[in-house]
N, C-alpha and C positions, 0 to 999 in steps of 0.2 A: 486947409480944411475943406475948401470947395472941391478940390480933386478927390479927397477921400470920400466926401458926400456923393460925388458923382459916380465913383467906382461902386459904392454901396447901392446906388439907385440902379446901375447896370446890372449888378449881381441879383438884386431883388426882381428886376424885370425878367432876367433869364430864368429865375426860379419860377416866376409866374407863367412864363411861356411853356416851361417843361410840365408844370402842373396842368395847365390847360390842355396841352397836347395829350397827356396821360388821361385826363378826364374825358377828353374828346374821343380818344381811342377806345376807352372803356365803354362809353355810351354807344359808340358805333358797334363794338363787339357785342354788347347786350342786345342792341337792336337786330344785329345780324343773327345772333342766336335764336331770338324770338322769331324772327322771320323765317329762319331755317326750319325750326320745329313746326311753325305754322304751315309752311309749304309741305313738309313731310306729312303732317297730319292730314292736310287737304288731299294729298295724293293717295294716302292709305284709305281715307274714308271713301273716296270715289270707288276704290276696289272693293272695300268691305261691304258698303251699303247695297242691300239687294234691291231690285226693282219693287214698286208697290206690289203687294202680295194679294192677288185675287184668291178667293176661296173656291171650293169645288162647285158651289152653286153659281159661280160666275160673278159674285159681288166683290168689288175691291175691298181689301182690308184696310180701313181708314183709321184703325185704332191708334196706330203710332202717330198719324197726322193730327188726330184729334187731341192726343195727349200733348203734343208739342204746342198746339194752339191754346190749350188750357193750362199750360205750364205756369205755375205761380213762381214768385221770386225764389222760394225754396222747393227743391225737388221733393216730390211725394214718394212714399214707399213703393217699391216695384218688385216684380218677380221675373225670373229668368229660366229659360229652358237651355242648358248647355249641352252640346253634343260634340264629342270627338270622333272624327271620321278618318278613314284610311283610303287614300287615293293612290297608294304606291303601285307600281308595276308588279303584277303577280297577285294583287289582292282581289282580282276578279272584277274590279269596278263596281262593287255592290253598294258602296258607301254605307255599309252597316255602321251604326254608332256604337263603337266599343266602349266609350265612356259616355254616361248619360247622367246629368245632374239637374236638380231643380233647386233654385237659390232665391231667397228673399233678401231684400236690402232696404234698410231704413237710413236714408241719408242724414236725417236730423240727429239720430242716435249714433251714427257712424258704426252701425252693427249689421251683421248679416248672418243668416242661417242657410245651411246647405245640406241637401240630402242626395246621396248617391243612389241611383236606381240600378239594380243589378241588370246587366245587359241580357241575362237569360231569364229574367222574371216573366212568368206566364201572364200574358195579358190577352184577354178575348176581345176581338173586334166587335163592332155593333152588330155585325152579321152573326156572331157567335163562333167564329173561327179563332183558335188559339194561336198565338204567335209569341215569340220572344220580344222583349222591349226594344231591342235594337233593330227590329224589323221595320218599324213604322216610318222612320224618316227615309230609309232606303226605298220603301214602297211608294211613298208619296213622290220621291224624286224621280223614280222610274215613270210614274204616271204623268208627272208634269213638273219640271224643275222650277217653273215660275210661281207654282203654288205650294211648293214643298214646305217652306217655313211656316206659312200660314196654317196649312192643314195639319202639320205635326203639332204645332203650338195649340191649335184648337182641340185636337184629340186629347192631348195630355191635360189641357185645362179642364175639359169635361170629365175625364177619368179621375183626376185628383181633386176635383172641386176646388181648384185654385185658378182664378183668372190670371193667366200668364201674360206678362206685359210684352216681353221680347223673347226671341230665340237667337242663340248664337251657335254657329258651327265652327269648329276649329280643325284643320288638317293636322294630323299627328306630326308630320314633318315640320310644321311650323313650331310645334312644341320643342322639337329637337333643336332647332335653330335658335330659338329664344334662350333656351337653357345654355347653350354654348355662348351666346352673346352676354349673358349675365355672369359668365365665368364658371358655370357648373353648379351643382348643389351638393350639400353634405346630407347624405341619406343613411338611415339605419336599415340596411337590407335585412329583412326578416327571415330569409331562408336562402339556401343555395338555389340558383336558378340556371337551368341549361335547357335550350331548345333550339332546334335548327330546322328551318323551312327553306330549302333552296328555290322554291317557286317564287317567293316574294322577297328573298334576300335576308330573311330573319336569322339572326345568330345571337341568341341570348346566352351569356356566360358570366354570371355574377356569383360572388361568394357572400355568404352570410356575414353580417357585421357593419359597423359604422364606417363609412368611407365617402370620398369625394367622387362624384359621378359626372361624366360629361353628358351632353344632350342625347347621344344614342344610348348610353347606359341608362339614363333616367327613363327614357321611353321604353326600354326593355323591362325595366323595374315596374312601371305602371301597367304594362300590357300582359306581363307573364301570367299564364293560366295552367299550362301543363307542360309536361317534359316528355321528350323522346330520347333523352340522354341520361336517364337514371336519377334525376332529382324528383322531389315530391311535387304533387299537384297543388294548385292554388285555388281557393274559393273566390267567388265574386265578392264576398265580404272582406276578404284580405286585400283584393284589388282596390276596393272602395276606400279602405284605410290608406292604401299607398297613394291613390289619386289625391286624397285630402291633404296628405303630407307634403306632396310635391306642389300642390296649388298654394298652400300657405307659404312655403319657402319662396316660391316664385313671386308672389305679390310682395313679400317683404323686400326681395331683392330689387324688384322694379322700383319700389318706393325710395330706395337709396340711390337711385340713379341721379346724376347731376350734369354729366357731360352731354353736349349736343350730339356728339358722335355716337354714344351709346343709344340715346333715345332715337336717333335717326335710323340706326340699324334695326331696332325693335319695330319701329313704325313701318319700315320697308317689309319686314317679315310678316307682320300682322296684316298688312295690305294684301299680301300674296296668298295668305293661308287662312283667312276668316271671312265669314259671311254673317250678316245680321240684318234684322229689320228695324234696328234703332235708327231713328231720323238722323240725317247727316249733321244738322246743326247741333243736336244734342250729343251726338257722338264726339264731335270735334271739341265741344266744351268739356266733356268728360276727360278726353285725352290730354288736353292742355292743362287740366287741373287735377291730374291723377293723384297727387299727394293729398289733396283735400278730399277727393272722392273715395279714397282707399278706406274701407272699414277698419276701425281699430280693433273690433272684436268680431271673430267668425266662429259661430257655433256649428260644429259638424255633427249632424244627426246620426247616431249609430243604430242600425237595424239589423238583428240577426236574420239570417236566411238558411234554408235547407235545400239540398239538391235532391230532386226526384226526377231522373232522367226522363225527358230532355230539358226539363225546365227548373228554375229556381222558384221558391215560395218563401215569402217574407213573413216575419212574426207579425200577426195582425195587430196586436195592441201597440207594439213598438212603432209600427208604420203608421198607425192612427195617431200616436203621440207626435211623431215627426211631423206629419202634415199639419197638425194643430200648431206646432211651434212655427212652421213656415207661414201660416196664415196670420198668426199673432204678430209676427215681425213685420209683415206687410199690411197689417191693419185690416185684414179681410174677415168679414163675418160670414160664416159658412151656415147654410141651412141645414146641412147634414154632418153628423159627427162620425159617421160610419165609413169604412173603407169599401170602395166599390166592389161588387161581387164579380167584376170582370178581372180583378187583380188576384193572382194566385197567392193565397195566404195560408198560414197554419196558425192554429190557436196557441195561446200562451200555455205552456206546461206548468201546472201547479206543483210546487215543491212539496 
């Protein structure tokens, strides 16, 4: 009996050792995973975060720092100006923002509203000169890169009567890389698309229909405007719908990420292709808690627009309603309910 009891004790001891080894390895693995992502996030944020942004009058923009200091336990509603820029060889280095969006986000409700601004929308400067919407970030970048984010954000804040909390710029090549990292996207391509530009290497060739696209094809789908190969032209309104479709899918895909290798790759890409004035500590917290931060409901504001060369003009009433929705989402009380007369609009046609 004693020998049997002794053998049982040895077996139990071995089992306990194995369990402890497994548990220890698991804890070490979890710790290493968390440390790996933290390090990746830290490296990415150092690259993403822009220097403190002084404005044109020479005063440093302390809005972000003040918000961080005043940050309560729960995040407050906020607004963003998102710009997609092109820095490929052959693009001329103009940094024109082909994609321009204004977004409001309510963390407590896990909801967001988003409005795509047509890149060719007619906007008058304060001096009365008319330019396309995508002109302004490039203009401020050429003047002084260190003030570009702050001045672009300030200009659109005043224009739209929406205090914009943060601005984010994303290089198009980063979008391509992220789409490839998440394994591509299933997209309903709304029309045949063909366009070739040998100067910057553009070669768009997509067929109409629902299909799986890689990063390069998704970028072609989002950017397509006109053809020199016999397919139809695409309006800014169509492009806005495509941008929203891609953004929604991309957010959903990122939320399903669980592996350290996947998130590590995304953070590397983000660090190389994004710039923002979001404070480093806040940005790190958002990245490390992406699943909790991601809005459960995103409302995409649809605004009709018309082309009158060389500008786009938006439906005044629809644009007004969209801005009201953005303000409501962010808890902003506006003194004016009218669309700025600096924005190119057309009146609603009565049926």
